[in-house]
VONU-966736 format. One line per 8 residues: number of its first residue (from 1); their letters; for each residue x, y, z of N, C-alpha, C. Coordinates in pm, 1 decimal, decimal comma, m for minus. Example, Ala and Ser with C-alpha at 12.3 -4.5 7.8 and 13.67 -1.06 7.14 Angstrom:
1> as> 1319,0 m569,0 780,0 1230,0 m450,0 780,0 1320,0 m330,0 780,0 | 1285,0 m225,0 708,0 1367,0 m106,0 714,0 1290,0 3,0 787,0
end
This chain:
1> alpiwhrh> 1434,3 7056,1 11679,2 1515,6 7067,7 11618,6 1485,0 7173,1 11501,5 | 1643,7 7184,1 11481,6 1622,6 7293,4 11363,2 1603,8 7233,3 11237,0 | 1549,6 7340,1 11150,4 1547,7 7287,7 10974,8 1673,0 7247,5 10960,8 | 1686,8 7188,4 10856,4 1795,1 7115,1 10752,3 1875,6 7246,6 10712,4 | 1824,5 7349,9 10670,2 1906,0 7469,2 10588,6 2009,4 7516,4 10759,8 | 1908,1 7570,3 10876,2 1955,9 7594,3 10970,1 2095,8 7533,0 11017,4 | 2069,4 7393,1 11015,8 2203,0 7360,6 11048,2 2335,3 7309,4 10930,2 | 2295,5 7385,2 10820,5 2341,8 7369,3 10717,5 2426,8 7230,0 10686,4
9> rdarisal> 2327,9 7141,4 10607,3 2327,3 7031,5 10596,1 2331,5 7019,2 10438,8 | 2420,2 7082,4 10381,6 2456,5 7057,1 10227,0 2401,1 6949,9 10181,1 | 2431,3 6835,5 10215,5 2422,8 6701,3 10115,0 2285,1 6706,5 10142,0 | 2221,3 6691,4 10255,5 2081,4 6665,6 10275,6 2004,3 6736,0 10221,7 | 2010,7 6884,1 10221,5 1930,4 6967,7 10135,0 1909,4 6943,7 9987,3 | 2049,4 6907,0 9912,6 2078,9 6865,0 9793,8 1990,2 6748,9 9799,2 | 1995,0 6684,6 9823,1 1910,3 6554,1 9818,7 1817,0 6562,3 9808,4 | 1725,5 6618,6 9922,9 1577,2 6688,9 9875,3 1551,5 6737,1 9761,6
17> arelidmn> 1611,0 6854,5 9752,2 1605,6 6931,3 9640,1 1558,9 6835,9 9513,6 | 1697,3 6766,1 9498,7 1703,9 6674,9 9345,3 1557,7 6564,1 9374,8 | 1549,8 6527,9 9508,0 1414,1 6428,5 9473,4 1304,1 6486,9 9483,4 | 1280,0 6613,0 9492,0 1171,8 6676,2 9488,9 1131,0 6723,9 9350,8 | 1266,1 6792,4 9300,2 1253,2 6802,0 9141,3 1213,7 6709,1 9054,5 | 1256,2 6583,7 9086,5 1239,1 6490,4 9020,4 1130,6 6418,2 9018,4 | 1039,6 6465,3 9152,1 924,6 6438,5 9117,5 779,6 6502,2 9081,9 | 852,8 6644,5 9058,7 757,4 6738,9 9001,6 800,9 6884,6 9000,9
25> rqspqawc> 856,6 6885,0 8874,1 949,4 7027,5 8809,4 853,9 7158,2 8837,1 | 728,3 7116,4 8866,5 619,1 7252,4 8874,0 569,6 7281,1 8976,1 | 679,9 7204,4 9136,9 666,2 7229,8 9242,1 716,8 7355,4 9263,3 | 661,8 7468,5 9347,6 731,7 7554,1 9403,3 805,3 7539,7 9527,3 | 756,6 7420,8 9548,7 843,2 7385,4 9713,6 947,6 7325,4 9628,9 | 976,5 7237,8 9553,9 1109,6 7187,6 9499,8 1217,1 7314,2 9476,5 | 1123,6 7386,9 9436,1 1254,2 7543,0 9379,7 1307,5 7596,0 9455,6 | 1182,1 7595,8 9603,1 1270,9 7637,0 9685,4 1348,4 7556,4 9791,4
33> algncfsl> 1354,9 7488,4 9791,9 1470,5 7331,5 9852,3 1586,1 7359,4 9781,6 | 1555,2 7377,4 9628,8 1669,4 7394,9 9521,4 1762,7 7560,0 9571,3 | 1642,6 7624,8 9590,8 1682,2 7754,0 9597,6 1802,1 7772,9 9738,6 | 1761,2 7674,7 9852,3 1821,2 7733,8 9970,5 1926,2 7617,8 9967,8 | 1962,7 7525,0 9847,2 2080,3 7478,5 9846,8 2196,6 7568,0 9801,6 | 2151,7 7685,9 9707,4 2222,6 7754,6 9670,1 2254,2 7889,3 9775,1 | 2186,9 7892,3 9836,9 2168,6 7990,0 9954,0 2262,8 7937,0 10047,6 | 2287,2 7840,7 10108,5 2372,2 7785,5 10167,8 2533,2 7794,9 10120,5
41> qrdrsnal> 2528,8 7802,9 9997,4 2661,2 7795,8 9889,9 2693,4 7946,5 9898,1 | 2631,9 8049,4 9906,3 2626,3 8206,1 9924,1 2620,4 8225,2 9788,6 | 2554,7 8139,8 9679,5 2513,9 8190,0 9567,8 2375,0 8243,5 9570,4 | 2362,5 8403,3 9618,3 2245,7 8427,2 9607,1 2169,4 8434,2 9464,9 | 2245,9 8470,9 9343,5 2210,2 8505,5 9221,4 2099,1 8384,5 9203,6 | 2149,2 8226,6 9175,7 2102,4 8117,9 9170,1 2007,1 8109,3 9243,7 | 2007,4 8126,3 9386,6 1910,3 8124,0 9467,6 1786,4 8182,9 9433,9 | 1833,4 8341,1 9417,4 1696,5 8402,7 9374,2 1619,9 8353,0 9264,9
49> kcfdraik> 1717,2 8282,5 9155,0 1601,7 8269,1 9050,3 1553,5 8132,5 9076,8 | 1558,3 8032,4 9183,3 1524,6 7955,6 9183,0 1395,8 8002,3 9276,3 | 1373,1 8104,3 9378,2 1238,9 8125,7 9427,2 1162,3 8220,5 9329,9 | 1226,9 8325,6 9252,7 1136,8 8361,3 9162,3 1073,1 8240,3 9065,0 | 1104,3 8125,1 9033,0 1085,8 8047,6 8952,2 971,2 7964,0 9030,5 | 971,7 7965,5 9177,0 842,9 7924,1 9266,9 716,0 8008,1 9263,3 | 801,0 8135,3 9274,3 666,8 8247,6 9262,0 581,8 8239,7 9157,4 | 677,4 8243,9 9030,1 592,2 8191,3 8893,9 511,4 8113,8 8866,2
57> ldpgfvya> 567,9 7967,9 8918,7 483,6 7856,6 8930,7 365,7 7847,2 9031,1 | 346,2 7955,4 9160,4 265,6 7971,8 9255,8 250,8 8092,3 9299,3 | 191,5 8187,5 9237,5 216,0 8352,5 9276,3 184,7 8390,2 9426,1 | 75,9 8295,0 9487,2 31,0 8287,3 9633,2 125,4 8198,5 9698,5 | 255,0 8149,0 9664,9 302,9 8119,6 9731,9 422,4 8164,1 9850,0 | 357,1 8191,9 9958,8 430,2 8303,0 10074,0 577,7 8273,3 10058,2 | 606,9 8153,3 10125,9 725,2 8156,2 10151,3 811,4 8179,3 10082,8 | 807,9 8154,5 9939,1 891,1 8216,8 9825,8 898,1 8347,7 9857,2
65> ytlcgher> 808,9 8430,5 9851,4 828,1 8572,5 9886,9 956,3 8609,7 10016,0 | 928,7 8545,5 10116,8 958,9 8533,2 10209,8 1166,3 8545,0 10193,5 | 1173,7 8394,3 10150,7 1340,6 8345,6 10092,2 1374,7 8462,4 9984,2 | 1311,7 8517,1 9929,8 1348,3 8655,9 9812,6 1380,3 8762,8 9936,4 | 1313,1 8751,6 10014,9 1317,6 8889,7 10091,5 1482,6 8839,1 10210,9 | 1482,5 8751,4 10192,8 1584,8 8732,4 10275,6 1735,3 8711,0 10197,2 | 1744,9 8661,7 10080,5 1836,7 8672,0 9980,7 1901,4 8795,7 9979,3 | 1769,0 8905,9 9945,9 1777,2 9040,8 9914,1 1847,6 9124,0 10048,2
73> fseedwdr> 1778,8 9104,6 10162,0 1848,6 9108,0 10302,2 1992,3 9100,9 10312,2 | 2004,6 8982,0 10269,8 2181,2 8941,5 10277,3 2253,2 9028,0 10205,7 | 2219,3 9087,0 10090,6 2294,6 9141,4 9987,9 2275,2 9285,3 10062,6 | 2203,2 9299,6 10125,2 2187,6 9473,1 10169,6 2118,9 9534,1 10108,4 | 2013,0 9458,1 9998,9 1941,5 9545,2 9925,1 1796,6 9532,6 10012,0 | 1800,3 9658,9 10073,5 1660,0 9702,1 10171,8 1572,1 9701,2 10133,3 | 1544,9 9792,6 10011,3 1411,7 9819,8 9944,1 1379,4 9695,3 9878,0 | 1444,9 9638,2 9839,2 1389,9 9498,5 9748,3 1325,2 9392,9 9866,4
81> aqtyyrka> 1434,2 9376,7 9964,4 1377,8 9297,0 10057,0 1245,9 9324,3 10104,5 | 1235,1 9463,1 10160,6 1106,4 9521,0 10213,5 976,7 9487,5 10113,0 | 1012,5 9464,3 10014,7 909,9 9450,1 9896,4 858,6 9297,4 9900,4 | 926,5 9235,2 9911,2 908,4 9095,5 9887,4 870,7 9071,2 10009,0 | 911,0 9098,5 10147,0 847,5 9085,8 10281,2 699,2 9174,3 10290,3 | 687,2 9248,0 10219,2 540,4 9324,8 10236,1 451,1 9217,3 10150,9 | 521,7 9161,8 10046,3 416,2 9092,9 9972,8 352,1 8977,4 10022,8 | 468,8 8915,9 10081,8 475,6 8784,8 10184,6 333,5 8809,6 10268,3
89> illdsrhy> 349,8 8933,2 10364,3 237,0 8985,8 10445,2 124,3 8973,5 10405,0 | 130,5 9056,2 10288,2 m1,0 9101,2 10224,7 m61,4 8978,8 10194,7 | m7,2 8825,6 10148,1 m49,2 8715,8 10125,9 m123,6 8639,6 10223,3 | m20,0 8660,5 10316,8 m46,8 8617,2 10465,2 m32,7 8670,9 10576,9 | m97,4 8724,6 10626,7 m65,5 8821,6 10774,2 m25,7 8803,8 10897,2 | m24,0 8656,8 10882,7 31,2 8568,4 10988,0 152,6 8504,8 10959,1 | 184,6 8503,1 10852,6 350,4 8483,8 10796,6 474,1 8509,4 10908,7 | 475,0 8467,5 11029,5 601,6 8521,2 11081,3 720,4 8542,9 11043,5
97> naw> 763,4 8469,7 10929,3 922,3 8454,6 10871,6 919,3 8595,0 10841,6 | 804,0 8647,1 10769,7 803,4 8795,5 10677,3 823,7 8894,3 10751,8 | 764,4 8898,1 10889,2 734,3 8981,3 11002,5 914,6 9024,4 11052,7
end
């Protein structure tokens, strides 16, 4: 089964993000879930803010760098996308989403 982002389940992702933020505002996973909500709405600016917040909360959270890379790639900002992907791979060389 595809993850809820890939199935464009806006309401489900929104509910999950709200629940995660309510449980722990200091959770990088919660901010990535919220960022995915904005990403689905094509609100790249707010998505990137959420992913950057996740990185600030946990500089070793590889997935947040990958999500930033995806957003930058979608904006055709190749250099910044590559920077984020490289950082993710530097943190975890087996993180296939960044490859």
